[in-house]
C-alpha positions as a Python dict, from the first residue, in 0.01 Angstrom:
ca = {
    (1, 'M'): (0, 0, 0),
    (2, 'G'): (162, 344, 1),
    (3, 'N'): (158, 642, -232),
    (4, 'I'): (492, 772, -359),
    (5, 'K'): (518, 1152, -357),
    (6, 'N'): (806, 1386, -448),
    (7, 'N'): (1017, 1340, -136),
    (8, 'Y'): (814, 1109, 84),
    (9, 'I'): (606, 794, 91),
    (10, 'E'): (258, 802, 240),
    (11, 'I'): (87, 501, 397),
    (12, 'D'): (-262, 494, 548),
    (13, 'I'): (-269, 219, 810),
    (14, 'R'): (-629, 263, 922),
    (15, 'N'): (-752, -19, 701),
    (16, 'I'): (-454, -249, 754),
    (17, 'A'): (-493, -531, 1006),
    (18, 'P'): (-312, -440, 1332),
    (19, 'G'): (-85, -744, 1311),
    (20, 'E'): (34, -642, 965),
    (21, 'R'): (91, -270, 1021),
    (22, 'R'): (444, -267, 1156),
    (23, 'G'): (577, -489, 878),
    (24, 'K'): (418, -271, 610),
    (25, 'I'): (552, 45, 772),
    (26, 'F'): (905, -91, 805),
    (27, 'E'): (896, -208, 443),
    (28, 'R'): (800, 140, 324),
    (29, 'F'): (1053, 310, 550),
    (30, 'L'): (1338, 96, 421),
    (31, 'A'): (1240, 190, 65),
    (32, 'L'): (1312, 559, 140),
    (33, 'G'): (1621, 737, 24),
    (34, 'Q'): (1840, 911, 283),
    (35, 'G'): (1667, 1224, 415),
    (36, 'Q'): (1327, 1124, 277),
    (37, 'E'): (1014, 1094, 490),
    (38, 'L'): (748, 833, 559),
    (39, 'H'): (405, 982, 637),
    (40, 'V'): (197, 737, 842),
    (41, 'I'): (-176, 818, 854),
    (42, 'A'): (-358, 676, 1157),
    (43, 'D'): (-647, 741, 1394),
    (44, 'H'): (-401, 799, 1681),
    (45, 'D'): (-49, 939, 1712),
    (46, 'P'): (182, 668, 1569),
    (47, 'V'): (483, 801, 1760),
    (48, 'H'): (523, 466, 1940),
    (49, 'L'): (676, 335, 1617),
    (50, 'L'): (992, 535, 1689),
    (51, 'G'): (1082, 296, 1968),
    (52, 'S'): (1027, -6, 1743),
    (53, 'M'): (1233, 148, 1465),
    (54, 'K'): (1521, 224, 1700),
    (55, 'S'): (1513, -123, 1857),
    (56, 'H'): (1527, -274, 1507),
    (57, 'K'): (1815, -39, 1425),
    (58, 'L'): (1633, 138, 1144),
    (59, 'P'): (1803, 468, 1051),
    (60, 'V'): (1525, 697, 1175),
    (61, 'D'): (1591, 1059, 1272),
    (62, 'V'): (1421, 1071, 1613),
    (63, 'A'): (1465, 1446, 1656),
    (64, 'A'): (1289, 1515, 1324),
    (65, 'Y'): (969, 1329, 1417),
    (66, 'R'): (654, 1539, 1414),
    (67, 'T'): (280, 1484, 1413),
    (68, 'L'): (15, 1664, 1209),
    (69, 'T'): (-344, 1653, 1330),
    (70, 'D'): (-657, 1716, 1124),
    (71, 'K'): (-980, 1849, 1273),
    (72, 'D'): (-1145, 1513, 1205),
    (73, 'G'): (-904, 1344, 1448),
    (74, 'T'): (-675, 1195, 1185),
    (75, 'F'): (-305, 1187, 1276),
    (76, 'T'): (-11, 1190, 1036),
    (77, 'G'): (319, 1082, 1191),
    (78, 'I'): (622, 1192, 992),
    (79, 'F'): (928, 968, 1013),
    (80, 'K'): (1247, 1092, 848),
    (81, 'K'): (1527, 864, 735),
    (82, 'L'): (1869, 981, 850),
    (83, 'E'): (2060, 1172, 585),
    (84, 'H'): (2377, 995, 696),
    (85, 'E'): (2305, 650, 835),
    (86, 'N'): (2619, 638, 1048),
    (87, 'V'): (2505, 934, 1259),
    (88, 'N'): (2512, 854, 1633),
    (89, 'E'): (2241, 1042, 1826),
    (90, 'N'): (2366, 1083, 2183),
    (91, 'F'): (2116, 1345, 2300),
    (92, 'L'): (1810, 1549, 2209),
    (93, 'A'): (1762, 1913, 2309),
    (94, 'T'): (1446, 2121, 2275),
    (95, 'D'): (1237, 2365, 2480),
    (96, 'I'): (874, 2433, 2557),
    (97, 'D'): (864, 2748, 2342),
    (98, 'Q'): (1004, 2571, 2038),
    (99, 'E'): (747, 2290, 2059),
    (100, 'R'): (445, 2513, 2137),
    (101, 'N'): (137, 2430, 1930),
    (102, 'Y'): (-215, 2483, 2062),
    (103, 'L'): (-507, 2325, 1877),
    (104, 'P'): (-841, 2510, 1861),
    (105, 'D'): (-1069, 2220, 1952),
    (106, 'R'): (-875, 1988, 2185),
    (107, 'F'): (-553, 1940, 2379),
    (108, 'N'): (-233, 1874, 2185),
    (109, 'P'): (22, 1622, 2316),
    (110, 'V'): (351, 1693, 2138),
    (111, 'T'): (584, 1395, 2159),
    (112, 'V'): (942, 1504, 2222),
    (113, 'Y'): (1102, 1161, 2239),
    (114, 'T'): (1012, 794, 2257),
    (115, 'G'): (1257, 544, 2405),
    (116, 'E'): (1216, 170, 2430),
    (117, 'N'): (1039, 195, 2767),
    (118, 'Y'): (914, 552, 2798),
    (119, 'R'): (776, 855, 2614),
    (120, 'V'): (841, 1225, 2681),
    (121, 'I'): (559, 1466, 2596),
    (122, 'I'): (487, 1838, 2619),
    (123, 'T'): (112, 1899, 2627),
    (124, 'Y'): (-57, 2225, 2531),
    (125, 'I'): (-413, 2271, 2660),
    (126, 'K'): (-619, 2582, 2592),
    (127, 'A'): (-850, 2714, 2863),
    (128, 'G'): (-1160, 2495, 2877),
    (129, 'Q'): (-993, 2200, 2706),
    (130, 'F'): (-907, 1876, 2882),
    (131, 'I'): (-729, 1544, 2875),
    (132, 'P'): (-1017, 1299, 2934),
    (133, 'V'): (-1009, 1089, 3248),
    (134, 'H'): (-877, 745, 3154),
    (135, 'S'): (-693, 452, 3312),
    (136, 'P'): (-411, 337, 3082),
    (137, 'S'): (-151, 74, 3164),
    (138, 'T'): (124, 335, 3204),
    (139, 'D'): (289, 517, 3494),
    (140, 'L'): (263, 895, 3461),
    (141, 'I'): (482, 1181, 3583),
    (142, 'F'): (306, 1513, 3512),
    (143, 'S'): (465, 1854, 3575),
    (144, 'V'): (296, 2190, 3506),
    (145, 'F'): (501, 2474, 3355),
    (146, 'K'): (219, 2721, 3289),
    (147, 'G'): (-148, 2758, 3371),
    (148, 'N'): (-397, 2648, 3634),
    (149, 'G'): (-657, 2377, 3642),
    (150, 'S'): (-757, 2053, 3808),
    (151, 'M'): (-637, 1696, 3775),
    (152, 'V'): (-795, 1362, 3850),
    (153, 'A'): (-532, 1132, 4003),
    (154, 'G'): (-665, 797, 4117),
    (155, 'D'): (-974, 861, 4331),
    (156, 'R'): (-888, 1225, 4402),
    (157, 'E'): (-925, 1554, 4219),
    (158, 'I'): (-660, 1815, 4297),
    (159, 'N'): (-578, 2168, 4189),
    (160, 'I'): (-265, 2207, 3975),
    (161, 'H'): (-56, 2513, 3895),
    (162, 'P'): (297, 2602, 3776),
    (163, 'G'): (537, 2385, 3974),
    (164, 'S'): (287, 2105, 4041),
    (165, 'I'): (427, 1754, 3999),
    (166, 'V'): (185, 1462, 4003),
    (167, 'I'): (272, 1091, 3979),
    (168, 'V'): (1, 839, 3891),
    (169, 'H'): (57, 464, 3884),
    (170, 'A'): (-37, 239, 3592),
    (171, 'G'): (-404, 143, 3584),
    (172, 'E'): (-511, 442, 3794),
    (173, 'K'): (-736, 720, 3667),
    (174, 'R'): (-580, 1038, 3537),
    (175, 'G'): (-720, 1342, 3354),
    (176, 'V'): (-657, 1717, 3334),
    (177, 'F'): (-893, 2013, 3295),
    (178, 'A'): (-738, 2351, 3212),
    (179, 'N'): (-894, 2663, 3363),
    (180, 'T'): (-636, 2878, 3182),
    (181, 'D'): (-403, 2799, 2892),
    (182, 'M'): (-179, 2525, 3026),
    (183, 'E'): (160, 2384, 2927),
    (184, 'A'): (288, 2069, 3095),
    (185, 'F'): (572, 1821, 3066),
    (186, 'H'): (503, 1456, 3127),
    (187, 'V'): (662, 1117, 3099),
    (188, 'V'): (474, 789, 3055),
    (189, 'S'): (618, 439, 3095),
    (190, 'P'): (595, 196, 2930),
    (191, 'V'): (517, 339, 2587),
    (192, 'P'): (136, 337, 2551),
    (193, 'D'): (-30, 120, 2288),
    (194, 'E'): (-348, 157, 2085),
    (195, 'K'): (-569, 27, 2368),
    (196, 'D'): (-432, 296, 2600),
    (197, 'H'): (-538, 567, 2351),
    (198, 'L'): (-885, 426, 2283),
    (199, 'E'): (-1064, 568, 2589),
    (200, 'V'): (-917, 915, 2528),
    (201, 'K'): (-1021, 908, 2162),
    (202, 'E'): (-1378, 800, 2242),
    (203, 'K'): (-1424, 1064, 2513),
    (204, 'L'): (-1284, 1341, 2294),
    (205, 'E'): (-1527, 1246, 2019),
    (206, 'S'): (-1818, 1262, 2264),
    (207, 'K'): (-1671, 1570, 2441),
    (208, 'K'): (-1670, 1394, 2779),
    (209, 'Y'): (-1411, 1478, 3044),
    (210, 'I'): (-1504, 1210, 3299),
}
């Protein structure tokens, strides 16, 4: 089900039944040598698997996780096996400059960390790009570092700028339109699932904000 490369194993989960995916991924991950990588190809960011791996005590290097995105909307999540499996990760440190990665055709949510009950993201949005308005089953804390734009929060639309902090409850509408290049930090809880990403994916494909 996966293709063995020089220093990583690749698995495309798009044609695997949802109920079978995690087992197949864990099987491939456990087959890795220390320091090797598992490349998971999906139609959404598979970063939520980090939380499952940690809760099952798999030796995954959380800080090394990264996502590659193709122009066709395909995501490749890269999961690295710890080089020394007795390593105890007590903290993670990064910064907004280190993570910066703008995409030419749509916003880029860079996952910094995924815990069992939350996800930390830095989002980079070029002027004119947007996070489509959607209503996932997650609470959102959204804080703007750079840039100006507007945000749908529930039934309101508000202006946002550096220093803005917006909290939106689970099930309520949220979306962001960037008037200038924007960089924002946000936390979602609980960790979103595939259904939470579906509305965003469909609206991006049809280029719809609302």
